C-alpha positions in Angstrom: 109.8 54.7 127.1 113.2 55.8 125.8 114.2 59.4 126.7 115.1 61.6 123.7 118.7 62.8 123.8 119.4 66.4 124.6 120.7 68.2 121.5 123.2 71.1 121.2 120.2 73.4 120.0 118.2 72.2 123.1 121.0 73.5 125.3 121.0 76.8 123.6 117.2 77.2 123.9 117.4 76.2 127.6 120.1 78.8 128.1 117.8 81.5 126.7 115.0 80.4 129.0 117.4 81.1 131.9 117.9 84.6 131.0 116.0 87.0 133.6 115.4 90.2 131.7 116.0 92.2 128.6 119.5 93.3 129.6 120.6 89.7 130.0 119.1 88.8 126.6 120.8 91.8 124.9 124.2 90.7 126.5 123.8 87.0 125.5 122.7 87.6 121.9 125.4 90.3 121.4 128.0 87.6 122.6 126.4 84.8 120.6 125.7 86.7 117.4 127.6 88.9 114.9 126.2 92.4 114.6 124.8 91.3 111.2 123.3 88.2 112.6 121.6 90.2 115.2 120.3 92.8 112.8 118.9 90.0 110.5 117.1 88.4 113.5 115.7 91.8 114.6 114.6 92.6 111.0 112.7 89.3 110.6 110.9 89.9 113.9 110.0 93.5 112.8 108.7 92.0 109.6 106.6 89.4 111.5 105.1 92.1 113.7 104.1 94.2 110.7 102.6 91.3 108.8 100.6 90.3 111.9 99.3 93.8 111.9 98.1 93.4 108.4 100.7 95.5 106.5 101.2 94.6 103.0 104.5 93.4 101.4 105.3 96.8 99.8 104.7 98.6 103.1 106.8 96.2 105.1 109.7 96.5 102.7 109.6 100.2 102.6 109.6 100.4 106.4 112.0 97.8 107.3 114.3 97.7 104.2 113.6 93.8 104.1 113.7 92.0 100.7 110.4 90.5 99.4 112.1 87.1 99.7 112.6 87.7 103.4 109.1 89.0 103.9 107.6 86.1 101.9 109.8 83.6 104.1 108.6 85.2 107.4 104.9 85.1 106.2 105.3 81.5 105.3 106.6 80.6 108.6 103.7 82.7 110.3 101.1 80.8 108.3 102.6 77.4 107.8 105.6 77.1 110.1 106.1 75.6 113.7 103.8 78.4 115.2 106.9 80.0 116.8 106.1 83.5 115.4 102.4 82.9 115.9 102.8 82.1 119.6 105.0 85.1 120.5 102.9 87.5 118.4 99.7 86.2 120.0 101.1 86.4 123.5 102.6 89.9 122.9 99.3 91.2 121.5 97.1 89.3 124.0 95.1 87.7 121.3 94.4 84.4 119.6 94.2 84.4 115.9 
């Protein structure tokens, strides 16, 4: 069986897995991302957490400042995406939905 080549994104994700604590993650992402990119990533995760808790779009928008387009995209990823959000949110909350 032929081995799948390692991509640049695989190397990035492998680097993230090598980080040992929150401080190392913060330093890495602060170096990797612009302030705006980091704010956008943080906002999307905050939106995902609120949707997971059952908050509606209007409430999430009011609390996070996220546009309804962003909220809709995150919700779509939670429900029909690659299960990335779902796995993290389940693990963070010790549950299985």
